[in-house]
A tleap script that builds the chain and sets N, CA, C and O, in Angstrom:
source leaprc.protein.ff14SB
mol = sequence {
  NMET ALA TYR LYS ILE ASP ALA ASP GLN CYS
  ARG GLY CYS GLY ALA CYS LYS GLU ASN CYS
  PRO VAL GLU ALA ILE ALA GLN ASP GLY ASP
  LYS TYR LYS ILE ASP ALA ALA THR CYS VAL
  ASP CYS GLY THR CYS ALA GLY SER CYS PRO
  ALA GLY ALA ILE ALA ALA CGLU
}
set mol.1.N position { 0.845 -1.175 0.000 }
set mol.1.CA position { 0.000 0.000 0.000 }
set mol.1.C position { 0.895 1.244 0.000 }
set mol.1.O position { 1.710 1.428 0.904 }
set mol.2.N position { 0.743 2.069 -0.987 }
set mol.2.CA position { 1.540 3.291 -1.092 }
set mol.2.C position { 0.948 4.399 -0.226 }
set mol.2.O position { -0.190 4.312 0.235 }
set mol.3.N position { 1.733 5.417 -0.023 }
set mol.3.CA position { 1.279 6.594 0.724 }
set mol.3.C position { 0.796 7.635 -0.267 }
set mol.3.O position { 1.195 7.630 -1.431 }
set mol.4.N position { -0.062 8.526 0.199 }
set mol.4.CA position { -0.618 9.573 -0.659 }
set mol.4.C position { -0.595 10.895 0.093 }
set mol.4.O position { -0.814 10.939 1.304 }
set mol.5.N position { -0.328 11.963 -0.635 }
set mol.5.CA position { -0.307 13.309 -0.064 }
set mol.5.C position { -1.639 13.987 -0.351 }
set mol.5.O position { -2.087 14.031 -1.497 }
set mol.6.N position { -2.261 14.508 0.680 }
set mol.6.CA position { -3.502 15.273 0.540 }
set mol.6.C position { -3.107 16.676 0.077 }
set mol.6.O position { -2.544 17.456 0.845 }
set mol.7.N position { -3.404 16.985 -1.176 }
set mol.7.CA position { -3.002 18.265 -1.764 }
set mol.7.C position { -3.587 19.463 -1.028 }
set mol.7.O position { -2.987 20.538 -1.024 }
set mol.8.N position { -4.745 19.293 -0.410 }
set mol.8.CA position { -5.360 20.397 0.323 }
set mol.8.C position { -4.607 20.711 1.613 }
set mol.8.O position { -4.615 21.854 2.070 }
set mol.9.N position { -3.959 19.712 2.202 }
set mol.9.CA position { -3.220 19.915 3.444 }
set mol.9.C position { -1.738 20.200 3.215 }
set mol.9.O position { -1.083 20.785 4.078 }
set mol.10.N position { -1.203 19.796 2.070 }
set mol.10.CA position { 0.226 19.973 1.777 }
set mol.10.C position { 0.585 21.457 1.753 }
set mol.10.O position { -0.071 22.258 1.087 }
set mol.11.N position { 1.636 21.807 2.489 }
set mol.11.CA position { 2.111 23.200 2.539 }
set mol.11.C position { 3.234 23.469 1.542 }
set mol.11.O position { 3.664 24.612 1.382 }
set mol.12.N position { 3.710 22.416 0.871 }
set mol.12.CA position { 4.766 22.581 -0.113 }
set mol.12.C position { 6.142 22.810 0.482 }
set mol.12.O position { 6.999 23.418 -0.160 }
set mol.13.N position { 6.370 22.334 1.700 }
set mol.13.CA position { 7.650 22.585 2.376 }
set mol.13.C position { 8.788 21.697 1.862 }
set mol.13.O position { 9.956 22.078 1.942 }
set mol.14.N position { 8.452 20.515 1.337 }
set mol.14.CA position { 9.462 19.618 0.795 }
set mol.14.C position { 10.109 18.680 1.793 }
set mol.14.O position { 11.027 17.944 1.431 }
set mol.15.N position { 9.662 18.684 3.032 }
set mol.15.CA position { 10.252 17.792 4.041 }
set mol.15.C position { 10.108 16.332 3.630 }
set mol.15.O position { 11.017 15.533 3.852 }
set mol.16.N position { 8.986 15.983 3.042 }
set mol.16.CA position { 8.758 14.603 2.616 }
set mol.16.C position { 9.755 14.187 1.543 }
set mol.16.O position { 10.331 13.101 1.613 }
set mol.17.N position { 9.956 15.038 0.566 }
set mol.17.CA position { 10.882 14.741 -0.531 }
set mol.17.C position { 12.306 14.590 -0.013 }
set mol.17.O position { 13.022 13.679 -0.427 }
set mol.18.N position { 12.715 15.463 0.875 }
set mol.18.CA position { 14.065 15.418 1.432 }
set mol.18.C position { 14.330 14.129 2.207 }
set mol.18.O position { 15.469 13.666 2.258 }
set mol.19.N position { 13.299 13.547 2.807 }
set mol.19.CA position { 13.468 12.377 3.657 }
set mol.19.C position { 13.133 11.052 2.988 }
set mol.19.O position { 13.357 10.001 3.590 }
set mol.20.N position { 12.611 11.059 1.785 }
set mol.20.CA position { 12.240 9.816 1.105 }
set mol.20.C position { 13.487 9.047 0.676 }
set mol.20.O position { 14.280 9.559 -0.114 }
set mol.21.N position { 13.676 7.823 1.184 }
set mol.21.CA position { 14.887 7.062 0.867 }
set mol.21.C position { 14.949 6.519 -0.558 }
set mol.21.O position { 16.025 6.140 -1.020 }
set mol.22.N position { 13.819 6.472 -1.264 }
set mol.22.CA position { 13.808 5.928 -2.621 }
set mol.22.C position { 13.441 6.971 -3.678 }
set mol.22.O position { 13.196 6.629 -4.835 }
set mol.23.N position { 13.405 8.231 -3.278 }
set mol.23.CA position { 13.110 9.337 -4.191 }
set mol.23.C position { 11.796 9.141 -4.942 }
set mol.23.O position { 11.725 9.345 -6.153 }
set mol.24.N position { 10.754 8.739 -4.203 }
set mol.24.CA position { 9.437 8.507 -4.795 }
set mol.24.C position { 8.574 9.757 -4.812 }
set mol.24.O position { 7.444 9.718 -5.298 }
set mol.25.N position { 9.084 10.862 -4.291 }
set mol.25.CA position { 8.292 12.081 -4.179 }
set mol.25.C position { 8.841 13.158 -5.104 }
set mol.25.O position { 10.043 13.423 -5.135 }
set mol.26.N position { 7.935 13.771 -5.853 }
set mol.26.CA position { 8.320 14.819 -6.793 }
set mol.26.C position { 7.443 16.043 -6.585 }
set mol.26.O position { 6.306 15.942 -6.126 }
set mol.27.N position { 7.986 17.186 -6.927 }
set mol.27.CA position { 7.232 18.427 -6.830 }
set mol.27.C position { 6.239 18.485 -7.980 }
set mol.27.O position { 6.570 18.152 -9.118 }
set mol.28.N position { 5.026 18.908 -7.673 }
set mol.28.CA position { 3.957 19.038 -8.657 }
set mol.28.C position { 3.362 20.428 -8.480 }
set mol.28.O position { 2.396 20.600 -7.737 }
set mol.29.N position { 3.926 21.411 -9.153 }
set mol.29.CA position { 3.535 22.804 -8.952 }
set mol.29.C position { 4.082 23.280 -7.620 }
set mol.29.O position { 5.291 23.230 -7.392 }
set mol.30.N position { 3.205 23.742 -6.735 }
set mol.30.CA position { 3.665 24.202 -5.432 }
set mol.30.C position { 3.419 23.145 -4.347 }
set mol.30.O position { 3.585 23.424 -3.159 }
set mol.31.N position { 3.030 21.949 -4.752 }
set mol.31.CA position { 2.774 20.836 -3.832 }
set mol.31.C position { 3.675 19.663 -4.220 }
set mol.31.O position { 4.507 19.784 -5.119 }
set mol.32.N position { 3.505 18.547 -3.547 }
set mol.32.CA position { 4.287 17.346 -3.831 }
set mol.32.C position { 3.362 16.169 -4.051 }
set mol.32.O position { 2.227 16.164 -3.573 }
set mol.33.N position { 3.852 15.154 -4.786 }
set mol.33.CA position { 3.076 13.944 -4.995 }
set mol.33.C position { 4.004 12.735 -4.919 }
set mol.33.O position { 5.205 12.839 -5.168 }
set mol.34.N position { 3.428 11.598 -4.574 }
set mol.34.CA position { 4.176 10.365 -4.399 }
set mol.34.C position { 3.900 9.434 -5.568 }
set mol.34.O position { 2.744 9.203 -5.924 }
set mol.35.N position { 4.959 8.900 -6.166 }
set mol.35.CA position { 4.823 7.915 -7.228 }
set mol.35.C position { 4.586 6.560 -6.566 }
set mol.35.O position { 5.498 5.999 -5.959 }
set mol.36.N position { 3.372 6.035 -6.679 }
set mol.36.CA position { 2.997 4.781 -6.017 }
set mol.36.C position { 3.846 3.603 -6.485 }
set mol.36.O position { 4.078 2.669 -5.717 }
set mol.37.N position { 4.308 3.631 -7.724 }
set mol.37.CA position { 5.113 2.529 -8.249 }
set mol.37.C position { 6.511 2.500 -7.628 }
set mol.37.O position { 7.135 1.441 -7.559 }
set mol.38.N position { 7.000 3.644 -7.183 }
set mol.38.CA position { 8.334 3.734 -6.588 }
set mol.38.C position { 8.292 3.623 -5.067 }
set mol.38.O position { 9.257 3.164 -4.456 }
set mol.39.N position { 7.198 4.033 -4.457 }
set mol.39.CA position { 7.043 4.033 -3.000 }
set mol.39.C position { 7.229 2.619 -2.437 }
set mol.39.O position { 6.673 1.657 -2.968 }
set mol.40.N position { 8.012 2.501 -1.362 }
set mol.40.CA position { 8.251 1.203 -0.712 }
set mol.40.C position { 7.500 1.088 0.610 }
set mol.40.O position { 7.786 0.193 1.406 }
set mol.41.N position { 6.553 1.970 0.852 }
set mol.41.CA position { 5.675 1.920 2.024 }
set mol.41.C position { 6.419 1.995 3.356 }
set mol.41.O position { 6.008 1.356 4.325 }
set mol.42.N position { 7.494 2.756 3.421 }
set mol.42.CA position { 8.266 2.830 4.657 }
set mol.42.C position { 7.663 3.798 5.673 }
set mol.42.O position { 7.898 3.658 6.873 }
set mol.43.N position { 6.892 4.774 5.208 }
set mol.43.CA position { 6.246 5.724 6.107 }
set mol.43.C position { 7.109 6.894 6.540 }
set mol.43.O position { 6.665 7.724 7.333 }
set mol.44.N position { 8.330 6.978 6.037 }
set mol.44.CA position { 9.224 8.073 6.403 }
set mol.44.C position { 8.623 9.425 6.041 }
set mol.44.O position { 8.751 10.387 6.797 }
set mol.45.N position { 7.978 9.499 4.905 }
set mol.45.CA position { 7.372 10.760 4.464 }
set mol.45.C position { 6.288 11.219 5.433 }
set mol.45.O position { 6.225 12.392 5.801 }
set mol.46.N position { 5.440 10.284 5.839 }
set mol.46.CA position { 4.347 10.633 6.764 }
set mol.46.C position { 4.901 11.133 8.095 }
set mol.46.O position { 4.363 12.068 8.688 }
set mol.47.N position { 5.962 10.516 8.551 }
set mol.47.CA position { 6.563 10.914 9.812 }
set mol.47.C position { 7.267 12.253 9.751 }
set mol.47.O position { 7.449 12.905 10.779 }
set mol.48.N position { 7.666 12.676 8.556 }
set mol.48.CA position { 8.408 13.925 8.430 }
set mol.48.C position { 7.536 15.106 7.997 }
set mol.48.O position { 8.020 16.237 7.934 }
set mol.49.N position { 6.265 14.860 7.700 }
set mol.49.CA position { 5.370 15.927 7.240 }
set mol.49.C position { 4.828 16.731 8.414 }
set mol.49.O position { 4.078 16.196 9.231 }
set mol.50.N position { 5.196 18.015 8.513 }
set mol.50.CA position { 4.714 18.828 9.635 }
set mol.50.C position { 3.227 19.167 9.548 }
set mol.50.O position { 2.618 19.556 10.545 }
set mol.51.N position { 2.648 19.021 8.367 }
set mol.51.CA position { 1.231 19.355 8.179 }
set mol.51.C position { 0.328 18.132 8.361 }
set mol.51.O position { -0.896 18.264 8.389 }
set mol.52.N position { 0.924 16.952 8.483 }
set mol.52.CA position { 0.115 15.738 8.606 }
set mol.52.C position { -0.672 15.440 7.339 }
set mol.52.O position { -1.773 14.891 7.392 }
set mol.53.N position { -0.097 15.810 6.198 }
set mol.53.CA position { -0.805 15.681 4.919 }
set mol.53.C position { -0.600 14.344 4.229 }
set mol.53.O position { -1.133 14.137 3.139 }
set mol.54.N position { 0.154 13.429 4.829 }
set mol.54.CA position { 0.475 12.158 4.183 }
set mol.54.C position { -0.080 11.005 4.994 }
set mol.54.O position { 0.089 10.937 6.212 }
set mol.55.N position { -0.761 10.079 4.278 }
set mol.55.CA position { -1.320 8.899 4.929 }
set mol.55.C position { -1.267 7.722 3.969 }
set mol.55.O position { -1.178 7.904 2.754 }
set mol.56.N position { -1.321 6.517 4.519 }
set mol.56.CA position { -1.371 5.306 3.694 }
set mol.56.C position { -2.696 5.277 2.941 }
set mol.56.O position { -3.735 5.664 3.476 }
set mol.57.N position { -2.649 4.821 1.708 }
set mol.57.CA position { -3.877 4.723 0.914 }
set mol.57.C position { -4.677 3.518 1.363 }
set mol.57.O position { -5.750 3.252 0.821 }
savepdb mol mol.pdb
quit
C-alpha cells in the first residue's frame, strides 16, 4: 500500500521529498506527490510531514 499526499493539506515545504529514501516524491507545482510505483511503504514521508498531509492509501 503506497502513501498519498492530501493536496489540500500539503504546505509545499518539501520535508517529505528530502526524507524519502527511494526518491518517490516529486514536486507538482507548489505541492508534492508520491509515485505509487516507486514508494516502498516505509512511512518516512508521513513521519516527516509537519502538516500531517500524508497517509497510507
